[in-house]
Structure formats: C-alpha cells, structure tokens
Backbone as JSON, one array per atom type, in Angstrom:
{
  "sequence": "XXXXXXXXXXXXXXXXXXXXXXXXXXXXXXXXXXXXXXXXXXXXXXXXXXXXXXXXXXXXXXXXXXXXXXXXXXXXXXXXXXXXXXXXXXXXXXXXXXXXXXXXXXXXXXXXXXXXXXXXXXXXXXXXXXXXXXXXXXXXXXXXXXXXXXXXXXXXXXXXXXXXXXXXXXXXXXXXXXXXXXXXXXXXXXXXXXXXXXXXXXXXXX",
  "N": [[23.85, 5.15, 15.9], [26.33, 6.13, 15.35], [26.94, 7.82, 17.29], [29.06, 6.99, 19.29], [31.28, 7.34, 17.66], [31.15, 10.14, 17.25], [31.59, 11.14, 19.79], [33.96, 10.48, 20.04], [35.09, 7.98, 21.18], [35.21, 5.78, 19.84], [36.48, 4.59, 16.66], [35.0, 4.08, 14.49], [31.73, 2.9, 13.89], [31.53, 0.09, 13.94], [33.53, -0.57, 15.72], [32.73, -0.2, 18.47], [31.74, -1.89, 21.12], [29.21, -2.04, 22.53], [26.83, -1.56, 21.25], [23.93, -1.95, 19.04], [24.67, -1.96, 16.48], [25.98, -3.81, 15.29], [24.31, -5.74, 15.06], [22.41, -4.99, 13.26], [23.89, -5.55, 10.81], [24.05, -8.33, 10.84], [22.96, -11.71, 10.35], [22.78, -13.47, 12.21], [21.11, -15.66, 14.64], [21.35, -14.81, 17.13], [20.7, -12.27, 17.15], [18.15, -12.02, 16.81], [16.17, -10.83, 18.28], [16.3, -8.18, 17.88], [14.46, -5.7, 16.4], [14.63, -4.86, 13.5], [13.24, -4.35, 10.89], [11.75, -2.21, 10.66], [13.44, 0.21, 10.7], [15.16, -0.45, 8.68], [13.17, -0.45, 6.5], [12.58, 2.41, 6.29], [14.7, 3.32, 4.82], [14.87, 1.88, 2.45], [12.64, -0.05, 0.37], [13.24, -2.33, -0.88], [14.07, -5.33, 0.15], [16.5, -6.8, -0.43], [18.38, -4.81, -0.38], [18.45, -3.72, 2.02], [20.65, -4.07, 4.16], [22.86, -2.84, 2.57], [21.92, -0.36, 2.16], [21.67, 0.57, 4.58], [24.36, 0.3, 5.52], [25.4, 2.34, 3.86], [24.04, 4.7, 4.79], [24.81, 4.91, 7.42], [27.42, 5.51, 7.3], [27.66, 7.89, 6.54], [29.0, 10.96, 7.39], [28.5, 13.59, 8.04], [26.12, 15.73, 9.79], [24.4, 17.52, 8.31], [24.32, 16.45, 5.98], [22.94, 13.98, 6.54], [20.52, 14.93, 7.28], [19.64, 15.98, 5.02], [19.31, 13.65, 3.54], [17.17, 12.51, 4.82], [15.19, 14.46, 4.86], [14.84, 14.82, 2.15], [13.41, 12.64, 1.28], [10.28, 11.47, 0.21], [8.21, 10.83, 2.54], [5.96, 8.17, 3.51], [2.67, 7.83, 4.6], [2.28, 5.7, 6.42], [5.0, 4.01, 8.2], [7.15, 1.23, 7.86], [7.59, -2.35, 7.41], [6.25, -4.1, 4.7], [4.46, -6.36, 5.55], [3.53, -5.21, 7.93], [2.5, -2.67, 7.06], [0.3, -3.61, 5.36], [-1.31, -4.85, 7.44], [-2.07, -2.72, 8.86], [-3.54, -1.37, 7.0], [-5.72, -3.21, 6.68], [-6.68, -3.18, 9.19], [-7.35, -0.62, 9.99], [-8.6, 0.81, 7.68], [-11.58, 1.31, 5.87], [-13.83, 0.88, 3.21], [-15.61, 2.8, 3.36], [-14.2, 4.95, 4.17], [-13.18, 8.3, 5.1], [-13.17, 10.47, 2.37], [-12.24, 13.04, 2.31], [-9.74, 12.91, 3.57], [-6.55, 13.41, 2.77], [-4.6, 11.43, 3.34], [-6.06, 9.1, 3.12], [-6.03, 7.56, 0.9], [-3.68, 6.31, 1.06], [-4.1, 4.31, 2.82], [-5.93, 2.66, 1.47], [-6.91, -0.19, -0.36], [-5.24, -2.4, -2.35], [-5.27, -2.47, -5.94], [-5.4, -4.94, -7.13], [-6.41, -6.41, -4.92], [-9.07, -5.83, -4.85], [-9.95, -6.53, -7.16], [-9.68, -9.25, -7.21], [-11.49, -9.91, -5.07], [-13.75, -9.19, -6.25], [-13.81, -11.07, -8.35], [-13.92, -13.35, -6.94], [-16.37, -13.24, -5.53], [-18.32, -12.82, -7.4], [-17.7, -15.13, -8.98], [-16.35, -15.11, -11.47], [-13.81, -14.8, -14.23], [-10.91, -13.15, -14.17], [-10.38, -11.79, -16.83], [-12.83, -11.27, -17.67], [-13.72, -8.93, -16.43], [-12.52, -7.08, -17.85], [-13.77, -6.85, -20.42], [-16.16, -5.37, -22.4], [-19.95, -5.35, -22.66], [-21.92, -4.83, -24.92], [-24.9, -3.01, -24.61], [-25.55, -4.69, -22.44], [-25.74, -5.16, -18.88], [-22.86, -5.39, -17.15], [-22.31, -6.43, -14.34], [-20.27, -7.41, -12.48], [-18.02, -6.24, -13.58], [-18.66, -3.49, -13.43], [-18.97, -3.01, -10.56], [-16.4, -3.56, -9.83], [-15.03, -1.34, -11.15], [-16.16, 0.71, -9.77], [-15.5, 0.4, -7.05], [-12.76, 0.59, -7.28], [-12.7, 3.24, -7.92], [-13.71, 4.65, -5.75], [-12.53, 4.08, -3.02], [-10.0, 4.06, -3.47], [-9.7, 6.24, -4.96], [-8.6, 6.32, -7.68], [-7.44, 7.96, -10.66], [-9.48, 8.74, -13.55], [-7.97, 8.07, -15.71], [-5.91, 6.24, -14.91], [-7.93, 4.08, -14.18], [-9.05, 3.6, -16.58], [-6.83, 2.47, -17.76], [-6.29, 0.07, -16.34], [-8.73, -1.18, -16.67], [-8.66, -1.52, -19.39], [-10.06, 0.62, -20.99], [-10.83, 3.25, -23.32], [-12.12, 5.5, -23.34], [-12.74, 8.01, -21.29], [-15.28, 9.19, -20.34], [-16.92, 7.03, -20.62], [-16.07, 5.5, -18.32], [-16.67, 7.29, -16.2], [-19.54, 7.36, -16.52], [-20.28, 4.93, -15.76], [-19.46, 4.7, -13.22], [-21.2, 6.78, -12.07], [-23.75, 5.65, -12.78], [-23.63, 3.46, -11.39], [-23.95, 4.72, -8.55], [-26.4, 5.61, -8.68], [-27.99, 3.41, -9.24], [-27.4, 1.84, -6.93], [-28.55, 3.18, -5.06], [-31.25, 2.94, -5.67], [-31.72, 0.17, -6.06], [-31.55, -2.06, -3.44], [-30.54, -4.56, -2.9], [-28.44, -4.59, -4.84], [-26.85, -2.83, -3.55], [-26.18, -4.24, -1.15], [-24.84, -6.33, -2.23], [-22.55, -4.89, -3.23], [-21.54, -4.07, -0.95], [-20.9, -6.49, 0.28], [-18.76, -7.45, -1.32], [-17.07, -5.33, -0.73], [-16.44, -5.87, 1.91], [-15.2, -8.4, 1.7], [-12.88, -7.4, 0.5], [-11.76, -5.87, 2.49], [-11.18, -7.76, 4.4], [-9.43, -9.58, 3.22], [-7.22, -7.71, 3.03], [-6.6, -7.64, 5.92], [-5.64, -10.39, 6.02], [-3.3, -10.45, 4.66]],
  "CA": [[25.12, 4.2, 16.07], [27.5, 7.03, 15.0], [27.17, 8.64, 18.57], [30.48, 6.79, 19.68], [32.22, 8.13, 16.97], [31.07, 11.57, 17.41], [31.98, 11.2, 21.1], [35.59, 10.24, 20.26], [35.43, 6.74, 21.85], [35.46, 4.72, 18.66], [36.86, 5.36, 15.26], [33.95, 3.69, 13.75], [30.57, 2.25, 14.62], [31.83, -1.29, 14.3], [34.35, -0.71, 16.88], [32.02, 0.18, 19.65], [31.04, -3.12, 21.46], [27.81, -1.9, 23.22], [25.85, -1.07, 20.33], [23.04, -2.78, 18.32], [25.08, -1.66, 15.13], [26.57, -5.07, 14.55], [23.23, -6.64, 14.86], [21.95, -4.7, 11.99], [24.64, -6.09, 9.9], [24.25, -9.53, 11.04], [21.66, -12.32, 10.24], [22.91, -14.54, 13.17], [20.1, -15.86, 15.54], [21.46, -14.07, 18.57], [20.26, -10.89, 16.88], [16.78, -12.15, 16.38], [15.58, -10.07, 19.18], [16.41, -6.92, 17.39], [13.45, -5.4, 15.27], [15.6, -4.1, 12.41], [12.63, -4.03, 9.78], [11.15, -0.56, 10.77], [14.63, 1.2, 10.23], [15.55, -0.78, 7.07], [12.15, 0.0, 5.35], [12.67, 3.63, 6.08], [15.75, 3.47, 3.9], [14.56, 1.26, 1.11], [11.51, -0.97, 0.29], [13.71, -3.65, -1.47], [14.84, -6.14, 1.14], [17.91, -7.27, -0.71], [19.21, -3.82, -0.19], [18.58, -3.3, 3.42], [21.95, -3.99, 4.85], [23.59, -2.06, 1.87], [21.38, 1.03, 2.31], [21.91, 0.95, 6.15], [25.85, 0.64, 5.79], [25.61, 3.71, 3.28], [23.49, 5.7, 5.54], [25.59, 5.15, 8.81], [28.73, 5.83, 6.9], [27.62, 9.49, 6.34], [29.45, 11.7, 8.65], [27.94, 14.97, 8.16], [24.89, 15.76, 10.18], [23.65, 18.12, 7.47], [23.92, 15.41, 4.8], [22.04, 12.96, 6.98], [19.25, 15.58, 7.52], [19.44, 16.1, 3.59], [18.7, 12.57, 3.02], [15.93, 12.29, 5.34], [14.36, 15.62, 4.41], [14.63, 14.57, 0.63], [12.54, 11.54, 1.12], [8.87, 11.63, 0.42], [7.6, 9.77, 3.4], [4.74, 7.65, 3.26], [1.81, 7.91, 5.97], [2.69, 4.68, 7.17], [6.21, 3.6, 7.79], [7.24, -0.08, 8.44], [7.61, -3.61, 6.37], [5.02, -4.44, 3.87], [3.44, -6.99, 6.41], [2.91, -4.18, 8.85], [1.41, -1.78, 6.23], [-0.92, -4.45, 4.99], [-2.05, -5.08, 8.63], [-2.77, -1.44, 9.22], [-4.64, -0.94, 6.1], [-6.89, -3.99, 6.85], [-7.25, -2.89, 10.31], [-8.0, 0.72, 10.05], [-9.23, 1.45, 6.42], [-12.7, 0.73, 5.38], [-14.24, 1.35, 1.9], [-16.37, 4.0, 3.55], [-13.2, 6.06, 4.75], [-13.47, 9.71, 4.7], [-12.56, 10.87, 1.34], [-11.48, 14.17, 2.25], [-8.48, 13.11, 4.15], [-5.42, 13.11, 1.77], [-4.04, 10.06, 3.49], [-6.95, 7.95, 3.0], [-5.57, 6.73, -0.38], [-2.55, 5.47, 1.43], [-4.54, 2.95, 3.36], [-6.72, 2.04, 0.51], [-6.61, -1.58, -0.73], [-4.39, -2.47, -3.76], [-6.21, -2.79, -7.0], [-5.5, -6.33, -7.24], [-7.29, -7.04, -4.02], [-10.51, -5.36, -5.17], [-10.42, -7.35, -8.55], [-9.85, -10.59, -6.81], [-12.52, -9.89, -4.35], [-14.99, -9.24, -7.22], [-13.88, -12.43, -9.2], [-14.27, -14.52, -6.08], [-17.7, -13.04, -5.2], [-19.22, -13.38, -8.75], [-17.3, -16.48, -9.78], [-15.84, -14.82, -12.82], [-12.48, -14.72, -14.52], [-10.43, -11.59, -14.31], [-10.63, -11.03, -18.05], [-14.31, -10.9, -17.92], [-13.77, -7.68, -15.96], [-11.98, -6.17, -18.9], [-14.52, -6.84, -21.59], [-17.43, -4.64, -22.3], [-20.82, -6.09, -23.2], [-22.68, -3.75, -25.25], [-26.33, -3.1, -24.17], [-25.71, -5.51, -21.33], [-25.11, -4.61, -17.65], [-21.79, -6.2, -16.58], [-22.32, -6.03, -12.87], [-18.89, -7.52, -11.8], [-17.1, -5.16, -13.97], [-19.05, -2.24, -13.01], [-18.65, -3.02, -9.34], [-14.76, -3.44, -9.7], [-14.68, -0.03, -11.39], [-16.74, 1.53, -8.91], [-14.87, 0.31, -5.92], [-11.37, 1.21, -7.64], [-12.73, 4.76, -7.91], [-14.4, 5.17, -4.55], [-11.85, 4.14, -1.98], [-8.68, 4.46, -3.94], [-9.68, 7.62, -5.71], [-7.71, 6.48, -8.78], [-7.8, 8.86, -11.94], [-9.98, 7.93, -14.7], [-6.84, 7.5, -16.72], [-5.51, 4.91, -14.13], [-8.91, 3.09, -14.27], [-9.0, 3.14, -18.05], [-5.53, 1.55, -18.39], [-6.63, -1.13, -15.57], [-9.8, -2.05, -17.25], [-8.71, -1.35, -20.87], [-11.06, 1.46, -21.49], [-10.1, 4.55, -23.79], [-13.03, 6.81, -23.3], [-13.06, 8.36, -19.77], [-16.56, 9.41, -20.4], [-17.51, 5.71, -20.28], [-15.74, 5.21, -16.95], [-17.41, 8.27, -15.58], [-20.77, 7.0, -16.63], [-20.34, 3.58, -15.0], [-19.55, 5.07, -11.74], [-22.42, 7.52, -11.75], [-24.81, 4.82, -12.97], [-23.61, 2.61, -10.18], [-24.29, 5.35, -7.58], [-27.71, 5.61, -8.72], [-28.46, 1.98, -9.05], [-27.28, 1.32, -5.53], [-29.89, 3.92, -4.24], [-32.72, 2.5, -6.18], [-31.71, -1.22, -5.81], [-30.89, -2.27, -2.1], [-29.87, -5.76, -3.14], [-27.15, -4.34, -5.32], [-25.95, -2.25, -2.59], [-25.81, -5.15, -0.28], [-23.67, -7.04, -2.85], [-21.39, -4.23, -3.3], [-20.91, -4.1, 0.44], [-20.32, -7.59, 0.65], [-17.57, -7.48, -2.02], [-16.24, -4.27, -0.03], [-15.96, -6.52, 3.18], [-14.24, -9.35, 1.2], [-11.62, -6.8, 0.29], [-11.11, -5.65, 3.92], [-10.98, -9.28, 5.08], [-8.26, -9.85, 2.38], [-6.27, -6.86, 3.71], [-6.2, -8.22, 7.23], [-5.02, -11.6, 5.99], [-2.0, -10.22, 3.95]],
  "C": [[26.24, 5.09, 15.66], [27.98, 7.83, 16.35], [28.63, 8.34, 19.09], [31.45, 7.47, 19.02], [32.44, 9.55, 16.99], [31.61, 11.97, 18.72], [33.74, 11.08, 21.25], [35.84, 9.02, 20.87], [35.49, 5.41, 20.79], [35.6, 5.37, 17.33], [35.8, 5.15, 14.3], [32.83, 2.96, 14.3], [30.92, 0.76, 14.94], [32.77, -1.51, 15.38], [33.8, -0.58, 18.12], [31.29, -1.19, 20.07], [29.67, -3.15, 22.11], [26.97, -1.3, 22.57], [25.19, -2.22, 19.54], [23.51, -2.79, 16.89], [25.3, -3.09, 14.46], [25.22, -5.99, 14.21], [22.34, -6.41, 13.63], [22.67, -5.0, 10.65], [24.55, -7.55, 9.78], [22.82, -10.33, 10.8], [21.68, -13.54, 11.32], [21.5, -14.64, 14.08], [20.26, -15.28, 16.92], [20.97, -12.64, 18.64], [18.69, -10.81, 16.65], [15.71, -11.37, 17.07], [15.37, -8.67, 18.71], [15.51, -6.61, 16.44], [14.03, -4.39, 14.39], [14.58, -3.74, 11.24], [12.26, -2.62, 9.62], [12.32, 0.37, 10.06], [14.99, 1.05, 8.78], [14.43, -0.15, 6.1], [12.04, 1.42, 5.4], [13.77, 4.04, 5.05], [15.34, 2.99, 2.42], [13.47, 0.12, 1.26], [12.19, -2.24, -0.19], [14.63, -4.17, -0.4], [16.2, -6.55, 0.96], [18.81, -6.12, -0.5], [19.35, -3.1, 1.11], [19.79, -3.06, 4.01], [22.89, -3.02, 3.97], [23.41, -0.59, 2.25], [21.86, 1.56, 3.71], [23.56, 1.08, 6.31], [25.94, 2.25, 5.11], [25.2, 4.94, 4.28], [24.27, 5.88, 6.94], [27.08, 5.51, 8.41], [28.67, 7.29, 6.58], [27.97, 10.25, 7.5], [28.95, 13.05, 8.97], [26.36, 15.08, 8.68], [23.81, 16.61, 9.22], [23.4, 17.21, 6.39], [23.08, 14.4, 5.24], [20.64, 13.7, 7.16], [18.75, 15.71, 5.91], [18.65, 14.86, 3.19], [17.33, 12.21, 3.59], [14.89, 13.24, 4.86], [13.97, 15.36, 2.81], [13.79, 13.38, 0.35], [11.03, 12.05, 1.24], [8.3, 10.38, 1.29], [6.38, 9.4, 3.42], [3.76, 7.92, 4.61], [2.0, 6.86, 6.83], [4.05, 3.92, 6.78], [6.48, 2.19, 8.53], [7.56, -1.02, 7.15], [6.19, -3.63, 5.75], [3.98, -5.2, 4.75], [2.73, -6.01, 7.27], [1.99, -3.43, 8.25], [0.25, -2.47, 6.04], [-1.88, -4.75, 6.28], [-2.71, -3.65, 9.1], [-3.82, -1.06, 8.25], [-5.79, -1.76, 6.28], [-7.55, -3.73, 8.19], [-8.06, -1.67, 10.35], [-8.64, 1.48, 8.84], [-10.52, 0.64, 6.23], [-13.11, 1.53, 4.07], [-15.18, 2.52, 2.13], [-15.52, 5.02, 4.16], [-13.6, 7.35, 4.31], [-12.57, 10.23, 3.43], [-11.92, 12.31, 1.33], [-10.15, 14.37, 2.98], [-7.59, 12.53, 3.15], [-4.82, 11.85, 2.03], [-4.89, 8.89, 3.39], [-6.67, 7.03, 1.91], [-4.5, 5.73, 0.22], [-2.95, 4.14, 2.0], [-5.67, 2.18, 2.67], [-6.15, 0.7, -0.04], [-5.87, -1.58, -2.09], [-5.53, -2.8, -4.76], [-6.4, -4.15, -7.19], [-6.42, -7.09, -6.18], [-8.64, -6.88, -4.3], [-10.74, -6.36, -6.53], [-10.55, -8.85, -8.16], [-10.96, -10.97, -5.94], [-13.68, -10.11, -5.12], [-15.04, -10.62, -7.92], [-14.29, -13.36, -8.36], [-15.82, -14.44, -5.76], [-18.62, -13.5, -6.28], [-18.76, -14.45, -9.54], [-17.13, -16.18, -11.13], [-14.54, -14.85, -12.98], [-12.13, -13.23, -14.54], [-10.55, -11.04, -15.72], [-11.89, -10.71, -18.39], [-14.55, -9.45, -17.41], [-13.12, -6.65, -17.13], [-12.53, -5.99, -20.33], [-15.85, -6.14, -21.43], [-18.51, -5.32, -23.09], [-21.83, -5.08, -23.67], [-24.19, -3.9, -25.06], [-26.64, -4.15, -23.03], [-25.04, -4.96, -20.05], [-24.12, -5.65, -17.15], [-21.43, -5.76, -15.18], [-20.85, -6.17, -12.34], [-18.02, -6.45, -12.21], [-17.42, -3.8, -13.35], [-18.85, -2.02, -11.37], [-17.07, -3.0, -9.01], [-14.34, -2.0, -10.19], [-15.05, 1.04, -10.33], [-16.04, 1.64, -7.53], [-13.23, 0.74, -6.11], [-11.59, 2.83, -7.5], [-13.03, 5.49, -6.66], [-13.36, 5.09, -3.58], [-10.41, 4.55, -2.35], [-8.4, 5.68, -4.6], [-8.63, 7.68, -7.15], [-8.34, 7.31, -9.81], [-8.59, 8.05, -12.91], [-9.1, 7.54, -15.66], [-6.35, 6.13, -16.3], [-6.56, 3.81, -14.21], [-8.98, 2.77, -15.73], [-7.87, 2.25, -18.33], [-5.78, 0.15, -17.61], [-7.55, -1.77, -16.3], [-9.88, -2.02, -18.76], [-9.95, -0.66, -21.6], [-10.36, 2.79, -21.84], [-10.92, 5.67, -23.4], [-13.29, 6.97, -21.63], [-14.4, 8.85, -19.36], [-17.37, 8.2, -20.01], [-17.33, 5.3, -18.84], [-16.75, 6.03, -16.04], [-18.88, 7.82, -15.42], [-21.09, 5.83, -15.91], [-20.48, 3.9, -13.59], [-20.75, 5.89, -11.35], [-23.59, 6.74, -11.79], [-24.82, 3.85, -11.77], [-24.27, 3.19, -8.86], [-25.76, 5.2, -7.41], [-28.52, 4.32, -8.64], [-28.51, 1.43, -7.65], [-28.37, 1.96, -4.71], [-31.07, 3.23, -4.49], [-32.73, 0.81, -6.09], [-30.84, -1.69, -4.53], [-30.17, -3.53, -2.2], [-28.66, -5.65, -3.83], [-26.31, -3.69, -4.4], [-25.42, -3.15, -1.66], [-24.72, -6.01, -0.94], [-22.36, -6.38, -3.02], [-20.68, -4.02, -1.94], [-20.35, -5.24, 0.83], [-18.86, -7.98, 0.02], [-16.45, -6.61, -1.15], [-15.7, -5.07, 1.2], [-14.96, -7.56, 2.8], [-13.01, -8.63, 1.11], [-11.04, -6.43, 1.62], [-10.72, -6.93, 4.54], [-9.39, -9.52, 4.38], [-6.94, -9.06, 2.9], [-5.81, -7.45, 5.03], [-5.45, -9.37, 7.1], [-3.6, -11.5, 5.5], [-0.96, -10.06, 4.75]]
}
C-alpha cells in the first residue's frame, strides 16, 4: 500500500484512489469482500488493535525498518485469525501426530479442550481432575494428564501447575503407568481413543 508513495504518484497511501488501503481502515459493508483478517492477524492477535497496528505499520517509510519489524517477530507455524487456526488444528492434527516434528505442538489442542472432553466423556466435574485419591485409580484424571502430555508435550512443570501437583515424579509415574495399562487393557485404550476423538471433533467445531 506504500507503493504509490514510493513511486511518487501519491504523498500518502490515503491519497491513492485505486488501492484497497482504505478498505483496511473501513468497516463499511462495501469492503466486505476484502479479506483483511489474515494481514491484520500477522500484525497482532488483538482484534481491537488491528486497525491501529495496521496504520502504524503502513506509516513506516524505511524498507529496512519494515524488514526489521517482520524479522523481529517470532512467526507461528500457522498464520491467520483464531477461527482459521482452530480449523487447521482440527482438520490436520491428530492425537497420534508425529512427536518428532517441532511444529506438532502448534497444531495440538488447547488444554481446556482436552479437559472438557475428559469431563464430558466420564461425566465428572473439572475439579475432580485436580484431586488425587490416595490408593485409588482416578481414571479421568490420569487420562487428562496423559493426553495433555502426549500431544501437547507440555513440560512436567506445566502439567503440575494445571493439575495442582507439586511432585514431578508423580506426574511422570502417572504417564508411564497409563502407557503400560493401555497395552494391558484394551478397553482402557479404547476409552482413551474415544476421548481423543472427542477432542479432535471439538477442535473442528471451534
């Protein structure tokens, strides 16, 4: 949008009539055909700041400064508005994704989706996932911890914070125990897979 200014045919982007620049600043219905979300989301995730950040970016005159802004950003694996990102996650990510791919976690479901899927499947309240039962096998809790660790690859510290657990060794034990039990108990594995399917479907619907 600064090309007319660089070419010397306009003093500022607003002065050039054959440009979509004004459409990026306007909420008028006549610009509804213009897909602005992708560009806006590259500048900021906060919808309220979209136009402000766009104005600031377009106002930059130096090519070097523009390059500095773009290179200074840590670009995510998926660019676009949240609705589009959620669609991609639901469409292309599975809980059996290749854990050797660094970008796999970017496609992984949010922790809340996993927790909600577990609560819905086992018909339990969220707070029940945060309580340990000494001497008892709390399957919903263990499944939630296992699925949080497996696809998301959250650290033991992150999982401990989420599930109110202080001992990382306890978290590690639950995960390893779940792996062994799923091999020995096919019904348990089926239940875990059904919860995982519920998570994937929730992603597609968001």
